[in-house]
N, C-alpha and C positions, 0 to 999 in steps of 0.2 A: 504493498500499499503506499503510495506517495504522501508526501509531508501535507501536513492536516495545520493550516493556518489557523488556530483559534486560541485564545490564551488559557483556556484551561478544559482537558476534556474529561468531563465526570464519568460520562457511558459512552457506549459504541453500541450502534443498533446496526444488527447486523440482520437482515433478509435477502430471503433467498428470492430469485426472479425468473419466471419461463412466459415467455414470446412465441406465439405462434405466427413467427418472422424472423427474416433474417435484420438484423438491427445492431447498432454499433453504440458507444458508451454514452456521444454526447444527442442519443437520440431519448436514452433510458434517462438522462437527467434532466432533460430537458422536459418531458412527459411528468417526471417528479413535481419541478417548480409548476409547471402551466395548470395539472389536475388536483392541484393542493391549493390554488392561488384562489386565496378569500374564505376558504374553507374555515376555518380558525379563528378570522377574524387578526386586524391589526399585528397585537401582542403576539403571538404563534404564527404569524407569516414567515414561510420557511427563506426567502429572499431576503426580507429586512433581517431576518436572524442572521442569515449566513453574514451577509455585509457589517453589523456590528458584533459580528465574532461568537456571537453565540452560540453558533451550530458552524461545523467545519464543512470544509472540501466534500463534495459525496463523491465517491467513490464508487465505481462498478467495474468487478471482474465475469467478464462474459467468455463462452465458448459457442461455436456455431457446430450446430450436428442436425443432419437429414432436413433441413429447410427449418429448424426452431433454432431461436436463443435462450440458453439457459445459464446463471449464473448468482453470485451475488450482491448485493449492494449494502455499502457500509457509509453509514452518518454519526460522524460524532457528535458529540454535544456536550456543551458546558451549560445545559439548564439543570433544574432540578429533577426528582426524580417522579412526578408527575407532570410536567410540563414533558419528559421525554418521553413518557409513554405517551402521553396525546399525539405525540409525531407520529411515532412507531405507527399507532392504530391509524393516522392517516396519510401514510404509507401506502398502506392494504387498500385504501378506495381507487388506488391507479388502477385504472382496467383496460388499458389500450397505451400503445407505444406507437408512435404512427400512425399505419393502416389497420397495425394487425392487435390480437386479443393480446393481452398480459394478466398476468396473475401475480401478486408478489405478498410472498407472504413472511412475519416477523418470526426470527427461529429464536432469537435471544436478544437483552439488552444486557449488556456487559456492564458493571461496574470497573473502570480500568482503575480509577484509586487501590482496590486490594493488594494488586502488581507492585503499587510504587509502597504500597504498605509495609509488603512482605521484602520488600529487599532493604526499606527501612532498619524492619525490624533485624534483618540478618548482619546488615552494614555494621549496625548497632551493637551487634555482640560482639561483633572485628573488633570495634575500635574501642570498648571497653576493656575487652582481654586485649589487646593492646597498653590501654593505656595500667591496667592493673599489672603486668609486666615488664612497665619499663618507668612507669611513675603513679604514687599514689592520687587520687583526683583532689583537686583543691578548692574544692566548689560545691554545696548542697544540689546546686544546679544543675548540673553536669549527672547527677544521677537521676535524681527527678526526671530529665527528660528522657531519658533511657529507660526507666522504670513506666513511664508512662507509654511507652510505644511496644513494651515488653507485655501490657496488658492485651493488647492489639492481639497478640499472637492466640490468647488465650478464648477465643471463638471456636464453640463447638460446634457439630452439627446434633441436635438431638429427636428424636423418635422416628417414626419411619418416613415421614415427610422430609428430613434433615433439617431441619429448622436453626438459623444461626439464635448462638445463646450463648449466656455466658457461662463459667464453670459450678457456679451454686444456684441452679434451678432443681437440680433435684433435694437437693439438705435445707432449703428455706422454705418460709412457712409463708413469705410473701415474694409474690413475682410480680416484674414490671412488664407487660405485654406492648412491642413497638411496631411499627409496619415492616421496617427493613434491614438489611444487613447493619448497612455503613449508621442508622441508630444505636443497634447492639454495642460498633464496634466505639462509638462515642461515649456508651453511657460506661463502657468497661474504661476506657482511655480516664475517665473522673469517679474508677472506684468502685461503680458500682456492676454488681455481679450477677445477681438477680432475675436478669431480662432476657428477654426471649423473644422474637419476631413472628409476626405471622410469615414473613415473605411473600405475599399477595397479596390478591383481593378478596380471596372465600378465605373464611376459619377455619383452619384446618381441625381435624380432631384431638392430637394432641394436646394445642390451645385448649379445646373444650375440656376435654378432661382435664387437663391441669389448674381450669379454672374452675372446678369442683372440690377439688383436695384442697386450692390453697386459696389467700388472699388476693384479690387480682385488681392491678391496677393497670389503667388501660392510660397509653402516653403517645399523645400521638401528632400530625404535623397542624398546626395553625393555619390549614386552608381547607376549602369545600373536600380534598377528596379525604384527610383526617375526617370530616363530621360523618363522610357516607363509610368511612371503616367503622366509627364510634357504632353507627345505627347497626350496622351489621355486626357486630359483637356483642351488642347490648340485647337482638334477638335469639342468637346462636351462643351465647357461654354467657355465666354465672359471674359476671364483671362486678367488682365489689366498691370501685372507685374508679374516676373519668378526671383525668386531666388533659390540657394543651397545648404545644407549644406558642408564643405571641403571635398572634396573627400575620402571616404573610412569611414564617419563618417554618423552617424545616427540625427536627428533633436534632437529626445526625449537625448541624452546625452552631447548638446553642454553647455556650458556656459552663463552666461547673456553677457557676452563679446562677444562672438564669436555669438548669437541669433543677437543683434543689431547688427555687423557687416555685418552678412549673408543680414538683411532688410536694409539696405543702401545699398550695392550694387546689389539690385535689378533692373531687365531690362526689359524693356519695352516687353510687350509679342510678339509684331509684329516683334522685334530685335534680338528673340532666334533662334539660327541654330539648325536644329535637325540631330546629328551626322549621318555620312557619312554612317556608317553601316544600320542605322535605314533609311535612305533615300533610301536605296537598296533593303530592304524590302520592304518600301512603294510600290517601283515602282515594284517588281515581284506581290504585291498583285493588283497591276492598269493593268497589263497585263493580268491577270489570269481573273479576271473582265470584262474584256476588250474583252477575249475569249468567253465568256458565254453571249456578247453580252450586259452588264451591262454598259458601258462606251462608248457605239458608239455615241450616241448624243451627246455627250462632246466634242471627237475627230472631229465630223463634225464641229461644234463648234468654235475650234480651228483656231486663225489666223494663214496663212501662211507665214512660216519663212523660210529665206534661209537657204538650207540644209548645208552649212558650217557654219552656226553660232549654229548650233544643234551640231555639228563635235566639235566645240572649247569647246556647253558645257558640252560634254563628257567629254573632256578631264581637266575640272577645278572640278569637281566633285570630295568632298574629302577634295579639296585646300582653302577651303575657302576666294579664290579668287574673285576680278573683272577686266575683259580686256573691255578696252575702244576703239573704232575703228573707224575711220573715215570714210568718204562716198568713197574712195577708198577698203574699208577693210582693211587698214593698223592701226597696231597696235599703239594708241595714248599713252597709258599710260596702266600697268598692279599692281595693288595692291592688299592689303590686303582690304576684306568689309567692314571692319570698317573704312577705310580712304579715302574711296569711296568718300564724301560728300566734305574730302579736297581737291581732284584732280578735281572734276567737277568744283570748283570754280575757280579754275588755267587754264581751258583751254576754249576756246571763244566756240566752236564748235564742237558736235559730232553725229555719225550716229548710232550707235548702243553701247550697254553696255550687256555685257555678263558676270554673276555672277553666283557663287555658295552661293546663299544667298537668302535672303527675299525680293520681289517688295513692302517695303511702300507708302504709301500715299505721305509721304514725299520725297522719292526715287522719286519717280513717276512726282510730280513736279518739281521738280528740274533736273531730266534728260528732262523732256518738256520743260523747261527754254533755255538746250541749244541745242535744235535742233532735240534728239534722236528720230528716226523714230522704232526702234527696242530696246524690254527690254526684256531679256531672263533671267527667273531666276529660283529657287529649287523651291517654291511657291509667290503666294502672297496674302497680306490680302484684305479683305473686302474693295471694293476701290467705292464710293460713287460715284465716277466720271474718266474716262482716258481720257488727253486732246486727242484732235480731232489732228488726223495725225499719234499717238502713238500705236505700236502694241506691246503687252503685250504678253509673252510666259513663262507659268508657267511649269515644267514638274508635 
């Protein structure tokens, strides 16, 4: 592969290509630029990304046989993990090269920094041995830097899916689940060894099993991809706490101070609120499933709730607000969901609570103590019991 004109290569997108005709490298590259133009908006326009050095020069290694062209397309990327994956997906939308039908399939996306890190670790060991044989190190800083790089070599492959993980996942009572290998490495570098990665957009069975046995904290990137992974994990695994990197940042690039700050700010999974846009998407899917007969039994089992309360619930969606009503359906209070506990302490009785939030066991008990008959919410956590006389409706 020729020289890649890019400041910092994080990933290499490797894809196979097959064209039902004889074409050359310029034809393939032209098709890629032409057919992805305008597909992903200005921020991920491939021509602009190449001009600014955020993706490198596209390489195409081609062979011709029996009137067809096959080969490999390689795109170096200095973008983040999520953006690189999006570019890879866009690459697969190219279906013609010149007048011929074509098919591009992304085989893998490689993290090029792994190779560099392995070199750094081995070279550091050599340098350390030389220093110890020739002279005694005179600064603590030198030792700490080498120790930091050696921690990177502690990455193990855990479970049948060979998930990237720290060496203390088995023995620790608590684990931290992150998105990818680079996140594991960053936490190891800062001394956190009870960490394991999902390593994809599906929740592996190994993670599900671990979450049932250990206290589990989910630590994701501060972007939409992190929100989607959180939603998937909350549905499939037994997550106890959730925390996120600051907006626009990835776990793999956080400093030790930022990592510890995020872990201190973790919240119980039952208090995590799915953003409004994702709730609407979930609602659409539920309606579609209902039309296909998949949710008929669930609908039959839902308790009756006054139509007026459902209308209020629709009004509150996306506001993260709770409204408390008395027996005459007059508003007693309207407060942010996070302040509902304080408000319940200040009232003697209530008849209904309608909220853009999650019905937790703690809230259910508090509502029952105030005589609440109806509790309408976005979703509810797994409840071992429901107080007698209380009707809970989760959208």
